[in-house]
N, C-alpha and C positions, 0 to 999 in steps of 0.2 A: 504493500499499500504506500509505504513511503517513497518507493521508486517512482510511482505514478506521479507524485507531487513534483518530482524534479524534472521529469520528462516534458510536461506542458511548457515550462519556461524556455527549455532548449528549443522545443519545436516551434513556439511563438517566434522566437528570434530568427530561426531558420526560414519560416514561412514569411516572416515580414520582409526579410532580405529578398527572398525569391519573388514575392509579390511586387517589390519595389522595381526589381529589374524587369518583370514582365510588364509593368505599368509604362516604364521608360521605353521599352521597345514598342508597345502599342501607340504610345503618344508620338514617337518618331514616325511610325507607319502612317498614322493619321495626318501628321503634319505634312509629309512627303505627298500624300494623296491630295489634301487640300491645296 
């Protein structure tokens, strides 16, 4: 149970960075199309 509490924090940071990269790529694609 204690391990589950530690995983969310690590996953949140990893997901936040991955999402940020995806958003930047999407924004660049939209900018090029527009």
